N, C-alpha and C positions, 0 to 999 in steps of 0.2 A: 031367363036364367035357368040353368040346368040344376037338377037336384043330384048331389053327389051320392046320395043313398040309393038312387035308382040305377046306378051304373053297375050292371051285373056281369060286365065283361071279366073273364078270368085274368088274373094278374100273372105276369110272367114269373116263372120260377127263377130264383136267384141261381147263378152258376154253382155247381158243386164245389168248385175251387176257383179262386182267383189268384193269379200270380202276384206275389208280393203281399198277400193277405197276412194279417196278424195270426200267428199260429198258437199263441200263448194260451188261448182259451179252449183249445181242442184237447180231447182225451187221446190216449195212446191208440185206442180203437179207431177214432176218427182220423187220426194221422195215418194209420195203416190203410184205411179205406181210400184216403186221398192218394197215397203212394200207388196203390193198385190202379186207381182211376188214371193217374198220370202215366203209369207204365203202359197201360192199355192204349192210351192216346199216342204215346211214343211209337208203339208197335204199328198202330194204324197209319201214322205219318210215314214211317219207314216203308210200309207196304205201298202206300200211294207214291212215294218217291221212286221205289223200284219199278212200279208200273210205268211211270212217266219216263224213266230212264230207258226202259226196254222199248217203249214206243218211239222215243227219240232215236235210239240206235237203229231200230228197224227203218225209220224214215231216212236216216243218214245212209244206210245201206242201199236203199232204193235210189236215192238221188246221186249216189256216187257211181252208178252204172254208166 
């Protein structure tokens, strides 16, 4: 039998925000932080999409020759 007190593995951090999460307990500052976090993630997703679109367009141009 293993001893649960000997488990020194680090526990995973909970996500900074979970979609659909109850927001009623958050302060205005916490809500603002989450908005900034989500806006940054939206920018990151749009940049990734733009890179993939450019790559696909380049591939289409090569194979249409």
